[in-house]
N, CA, C and O atoms as a DFTB+ gen file, in Angstrom:
388 C
 N C O
     1  1     201.595     161.870     225.398
     2  2     200.873     162.250     224.195
     3  2     201.675     161.778     222.985
     4  3     202.898     161.912     222.940
     5  1     200.973     161.231     222.024
     6  2     201.629     160.742     220.813
     7  2     201.813     161.860     219.812
     8  3     201.084     162.852     219.807
     9  1     202.805     161.671     218.968
    10  2     203.052     162.622     217.889
    11  2     202.859     161.905     216.568
    12  3     203.154     160.716     216.446
    13  1     202.360     162.639     215.571
    14  2     202.200     162.062     214.237
    15  2     202.763     163.040     213.217
    16  3     202.835     164.247     213.448
    17  1     203.155     162.483     212.096
    18  2     203.616     163.294     210.978
    19  2     202.444     163.345     210.012
    20  3     201.895     162.310     209.634
    21  1     202.070     164.535     209.619
    22  2     200.887     164.706     208.796
    23  2     201.217     165.580     207.602
    24  3     201.745     166.681     207.758
    25  1     200.908     165.097     206.416
    26  2     201.093     165.894     205.205
    27  2     199.732     166.393     204.760
    28  3     198.794     165.613     204.595
    29  1     199.631     167.702     204.567
    30  2     198.368     168.280     204.107
    31  2     198.660     169.298     203.010
    32  3     199.761     169.845     202.939
    33  1     197.682     169.545     202.167
    34  2     197.893     170.531     201.102
    35  2     198.154     171.932     201.668
    36  3     197.662     172.287     202.740
    37  1     198.931     172.709     200.932
    38  2     199.283     174.062     201.377
    39  2     198.043     174.918     201.626
    40  3     198.011     175.709     202.569
    41  1     197.011     174.757     200.772
    42  2     195.792     175.560     200.932
    43  2     195.110     175.264     202.270
    44  3     194.571     176.160     202.918
    45  1     195.145     173.981     202.671
    46  2     194.535     173.601     203.945
    47  2     195.328     174.191     205.103
    48  3     194.742     174.650     206.083
    49  1     196.631     174.185     205.004
    50  2     197.468     174.762     206.044
    51  2     197.208     176.263     206.178
    52  3     197.204     176.797     207.288
    53  1     196.993     176.934     205.064
    54  2     196.662     178.360     205.112
    55  2     195.355     178.586     205.864
    56  3     195.246     179.520     206.658
    57  1     194.367     177.735     205.616
    58  2     193.085     177.852     206.330
    59  2     193.280     177.609     207.821
    60  3     192.731     178.327     208.657
    61  1     194.070     176.588     208.140
    62  2     194.342     176.277     209.547
    63  2     194.995     177.466     210.229
    64  3     194.587     177.877     211.315
    65  1     196.019     178.015     209.576
    66  2     196.727     179.153     210.162
    67  2     195.819     180.370     210.313
    68  3     195.925     181.106     211.294
    69  1     194.938     180.580     209.359
    70  2     194.009     181.706     209.433
    71  2     193.113     181.568     210.664
    72  3     192.954     182.518     211.431
    73  1     192.529     180.380     210.849
    74  2     191.597     180.196     211.955
    75  2     192.278     180.054     213.305
    76  3     191.708     180.430     214.330
    77  1     193.480     179.520     213.316
    78  2     194.198     179.445     214.597
    79  2     194.536     180.849     215.090
    80  3     194.517     181.118     216.291
    81  1     194.849     181.746     214.141
    82  2     195.126     183.130     214.522
    83  2     193.862     183.825     215.022
    84  3     193.910     184.595     215.981
    85  1     192.741     183.553     214.373
    86  2     191.469     184.151     214.800
    87  2     191.104     183.670     216.203
    88  3     190.695     184.459     217.054
    89  1     191.258     182.361     216.432
    90  2     190.907     181.793     217.738
    91  2     192.020     181.956     218.768
    92  3     191.822     181.692     219.954
    93  1     193.191     182.393     218.306
    94  2     194.349     182.584     219.173
    95  2     194.720     181.289     219.915
    96  3     194.882     181.266     221.136
    97  1     194.847     180.221     219.127
    98  2     195.276     178.932     219.662
    99  2     196.342     178.348     218.749
   100  3     196.580     178.857     217.653
   101  1     196.980     177.278     219.205
   102  2     198.011     176.627     218.398
   103  2     197.357     175.734     217.343
   104  3     196.196     175.341     217.461
   105  1     198.143     175.427     216.309
   106  2     197.668     174.564     215.223
   107  2     197.139     173.235     215.752
   108  3     196.043     172.797     215.404
   109  1     197.955     172.602     216.607
   110  2     197.552     171.275     217.060
   111  2     196.230     171.307     217.821
   112  3     195.432     170.377     217.702
   113  1     195.984     172.355     218.599
   114  2     194.720     172.477     219.325
   115  2     193.563     172.642     218.344
   116  3     192.504     172.043     218.529
   117  1     193.755     173.440     217.316
   118  2     192.715     173.621     216.304
   119  2     192.403     172.297     215.604
   120  3     191.238     171.966     215.384
   121  1     193.437     171.550     215.259
   122  2     193.250     170.271     214.572
   123  2     192.556     169.264     215.494
   124  3     191.656     168.541     215.065
   125  1     192.976     169.222     216.752
   126  2     192.338     168.314     217.714
   127  2     190.864     168.666     217.885
   128  3     190.019     167.771     217.908
   129  1     190.542     169.952     218.006
   130  2     189.143     170.372     218.129
   131  2     188.343     169.996     216.888
   132  3     187.191     169.574     216.989
   133  1     188.956     170.151     215.719
   134  2     188.273     169.790     214.470
   135  2     187.983     168.293     214.431
   136  3     186.900     167.880     214.018
   137  1     188.943     167.483     214.856
   138  2     188.753     166.035     214.867
   139  2     187.673     165.650     215.876
   140  3     186.829     164.801     215.588
   141  1     187.696     166.272     217.059
   142  2     186.662     165.998     218.064
   143  2     185.274     166.352     217.524
   144  3     184.318     165.598     217.710
   145  1     185.172     167.496     216.859
   146  2     183.880     167.889     216.281
   147  2     183.437     166.900     215.211
   148  3     182.249     166.597     215.101
   149  1     184.371     166.400     214.431
   150  2     184.051     165.417     213.404
   151  2     183.510     164.137     214.041
   152  3     182.498     163.602     213.589
   153  1     184.178     163.644     215.089
   154  2     183.701     162.441     215.759
   155  2     182.333     162.672     216.399
   156  3     181.490     161.776     216.395
   157  1     182.108     163.857     216.945
   158  2     180.790     164.174     217.503
   159  2     179.715     164.130     216.423
   160  3     178.616     163.630     216.664
   161  1     180.017     164.643     215.244
   162  2     179.028     164.624     214.165
   163  2     178.773     163.189     213.698
   164  3     177.642     162.848     213.351
   165  1     179.814     162.344     213.685
   166  2     179.615     160.932     213.349
   167  2     178.720     160.252     214.371
   168  3     177.827     159.484     214.012
   169  1     178.963     160.537     215.657
   170  2     178.147     159.953     216.713
   171  2     176.692     160.377     216.550
   172  3     175.786     159.555     216.690
   173  1     176.462     161.664     216.254
   174  2     175.091     162.150     216.070
   175  2     174.423     161.453     214.893
   176  3     173.258     161.065     214.987
   177  1     175.139     161.290     213.792
   178  2     174.575     160.589     212.630
   179  2     174.184     159.172     213.000
   180  3     173.096     158.716     212.651
   181  1     175.063     158.472     213.703
   182  2     174.782     157.095     214.105
   183  2     173.593     157.043     215.065
   184  3     172.736     156.167     214.952
   185  1     173.547     157.985     216.007
   186  2     172.455     158.035     216.977
   187  2     171.119     158.216     216.266
   188  3     170.168     157.483     216.538
   189  1     171.041     159.183     215.362
   190  2     169.780     159.437     214.675
   191  2     169.414     158.304     213.724
   192  3     168.230     158.051     213.499
   193  1     170.400     157.621     213.166
   194  2     170.113     156.461     212.325
   195  2     169.537     155.321     213.166
   196  3     168.575     154.669     212.761
   197  1     170.133     155.084     214.345
   198  2     169.589     154.052     215.235
   199  2     168.178     154.409     215.681
   200  3     167.304     153.546     215.756
   201  1     167.964     155.680     215.973
   202  2     166.639     156.136     216.400
   203  2     165.621     155.938     215.277
   204  3     164.493     155.511     215.525
   205  1     166.019     156.248     214.055
   206  2     165.136     156.075     212.896
   207  2     164.783     154.605     212.708
   208  3     163.624     154.270     212.463
   209  1     165.781     153.722     212.822
   210  2     165.540     152.289     212.673
   211  2     164.619     151.770     213.769
   212  3     163.745     150.944     213.506
   213  1     164.806     152.247     214.994
   214  2     163.945     151.821     216.097
   215  2     162.503     152.259     215.837
   216  3     161.567     151.497     216.077
   217  1     162.330     153.472     215.351
   218  2     160.992     153.976     215.048
   219  2     160.341     153.129     213.951
   220  3     159.163     152.784     214.043
   221  1     161.113     152.799     212.916
   222  2     160.578     151.964     211.830
   223  2     160.196     150.586     212.351
   224  3     159.186     150.023     211.929
   225  1     160.992     150.039     213.259
   226  2     160.683     148.738     213.852
   227  2     159.389     148.805     214.661
   228  3     158.565     147.894     214.596
   229  1     159.215     149.874     215.413
   230  2     157.991     150.049     216.197
   231  2     156.782     150.153     215.271
   232  3     155.728     149.585     215.559
   233  1     156.930     150.879     214.158
   234  2     155.818     150.995     213.204
   235  2     155.453     149.628     212.626
   236  3     154.273     149.303     212.495
   237  1     156.467     148.823     212.280
   238  2     156.198     147.486     211.741
   239  2     155.485     146.621     212.763
   240  3     154.547     145.898     212.429
   241  1     155.934     146.696     214.019
   242  2     155.296     145.921     215.084
   243  2     153.852     146.365     215.265
   244  3     152.953     145.535     215.403
   245  1     153.633     147.670     215.265
   246  2     152.272     148.189     215.404
   247  2     151.397     147.704     214.256
   248  3     150.270     147.259     214.474
   249  1     151.910     147.789     213.041
   250  2     151.140     147.343     211.877
   251  2     150.822     145.857     211.973
   252  3     149.720     145.434     211.623
   253  1     151.776     145.068     212.444
   254  2     151.553     143.633     212.584
   255  2     150.457     143.364     213.616
   256  3     149.551     142.565     213.378
   257  1     150.548     144.029     214.746
   258  2     149.550     143.834     215.803
   259  2     148.174     144.272     215.315
   260  3     147.174     143.609     215.591
   261  1     148.125     145.373     214.601
   262  2     146.850     145.844     214.062
   263  2     146.294     144.835     213.054
   264  3     145.079     144.649     212.980
   265  1     147.163     144.183     212.279
   266  2     146.706     143.196     211.299
   267  2     146.113     141.961     211.973
   268  3     145.356     141.217     211.350
   269  1     146.454     141.741     213.245
   270  2     145.887     140.626     213.998
   271  2     144.500     140.945     214.534
   272  3     143.840     140.086     215.119
   273  1     144.060     142.180     214.334
   274  2     142.724     142.574     214.777
   275  2     142.708     143.218     216.152
   276  3     141.636     143.477     216.701
   277  1     143.872     143.480     216.713
   278  2     143.929     144.134     218.019
   279  2     143.934     145.640     217.760
   280  3     144.958     146.213     217.387
   281  1     142.798     146.261     217.960
   282  2     142.653     147.674     217.581
   283  2     143.020     148.658     218.693
   284  3     143.372     149.802     218.407
   285  1     142.945     148.234     219.940
   286  2     143.139     149.192     221.029
   287  2     144.511     149.085     221.683
   288  3     144.682     149.515     222.824
   289  1     145.482     148.525     220.988
   290  2     146.822     148.376     221.534
   291  2     147.516     149.726     221.550
   292  3     147.504     150.447     220.552
   293  1     148.118     150.069     222.672
   294  2     148.805     151.353     222.847
   295  2     150.306     151.106     222.987
   296  3     150.774     150.755     224.070
   297  1     151.065     151.286     221.902
   298  2     152.503     150.999     221.987
   299  2     153.229     151.893     222.993
   300  3     154.151     151.439     223.670
   301  1     152.824     153.146     223.094
   302  2     153.470     154.054     224.055
   303  2     153.196     153.576     225.478
   304  3     154.083     153.584     226.331
   305  1     151.956     153.160     225.718
   306  2     151.610     152.629     227.038
   307  2     152.408     151.391     227.377
   308  3     152.827     151.219     228.522
   309  1     152.628     150.517     226.393
   310  2     153.418     149.307     226.618
   311  2     154.863     149.659     226.961
   312  3     155.463     149.055     227.851
   313  1     155.408     150.627     226.258
   314  2     156.783     151.044     226.538
   315  2     156.876     151.630     227.939
   316  3     157.826     151.357     228.673
   317  1     155.881     152.439     228.309
   318  2     155.879     153.019     229.668
   319  2     155.810     151.930     230.732
   320  3     156.532     151.986     231.728
   321  1     154.934     150.926     230.522
   322  2     154.825     149.818     231.486
   323  2     156.170     149.112     231.627
   324  3     156.626     148.840     232.738
   325  1     156.797     148.820     230.497
   326  2     158.093     148.144     230.527
   327  2     159.132     148.991     231.256
   328  3     159.870     148.490     232.104
   329  1     159.181     150.279     230.918
   330  2     160.150     151.181     231.547
   331  2     159.905     151.281     233.047
   332  3     160.841     151.219     233.844
   333  1     158.629     151.438     233.426
   334  2     158.304     151.571     234.849
   335  2     158.625     150.299     235.626
   336  3     159.130     150.368     236.747
   337  1     158.337     149.143     235.043
   338  2     158.639     147.889     235.742
   339  2     160.148     147.698     235.857
   340  3     160.636     147.230     236.887
   341  1     160.885     148.051     234.822
   342  2     162.342     147.934     234.879
   343  2     162.907     148.891     235.926
   344  3     163.830     148.542     236.661
   345  1     162.350     150.092     235.989
   346  2     162.807     151.071     236.977
   347  2     162.507     150.576     238.386
   348  3     163.346     150.680     239.281
   349  1     161.303     150.037     238.577
   350  2     160.909     149.518     239.879
   351  2     161.821     148.377     240.313
   352  3     162.251     148.320     241.465
   353  1     162.110     147.471     239.387
   354  2     162.989     146.335     239.675
   355  2     164.397     146.809     240.032
   356  3     165.019     146.275     240.950
   357  1     164.894     147.801     239.315
   358  2     166.227     148.349     239.593
   359  2     166.273     148.978     240.976
   360  3     167.232     148.778     241.721
   361  1     165.236     149.739     241.321
   362  2     165.183     150.361     242.651
   363  2     165.154     149.306     243.754
   364  3     165.795     149.471     244.792
   365  1     164.408     148.222     243.530
   366  2     164.366     147.153     244.516
   367  2     165.761     146.576     244.734
   368  3     166.178     146.355     245.871
   369  1     166.488     146.330     243.624
   370  2     167.820     145.751     243.746
   371  2     168.773     146.702     244.462
   372  3     169.608     146.274     245.259
   373  1     168.642     147.985     244.176
   374  2     169.546     148.955     244.799
   375  2     169.272     149.119     246.284
   376  3     170.207     149.270     247.070
   377  1     168.017     149.091     246.678
   378  2     167.677     149.295     248.094
   379  2     167.859     148.034     248.915
   380  3     167.917     148.119     250.142
   381  1     167.952     146.866     248.292
   382  2     168.112     145.628     249.042
   383  2     169.576     145.352     249.392
   384  3     169.865     144.347     250.041
   385  1     170.469     146.183     248.995
   386  2     171.904     145.957     249.274
   387  2     172.249     146.248     250.693
   388  3     173.406     146.110     251.088
């Protein structure tokens, strides 16, 4: 395990000590948990941003297809077909080993 030297304001150290006493854990464990929670929140932000962009892309594709005069196109159905065919292909590869 690596060690680091960290300078933090006295007020922050007081907060750390307060919560470490409440949770009955050491300072370093509290700090590590805080950092892990921070990275988890970053991951969630990135995940939801990617999901939002994918949704916007699907809407643009749908609008484009609709502008071509194709009125009965089902994007969800297309995704299901793609997913099912990919799943079927994967199962074939796994069982042929």
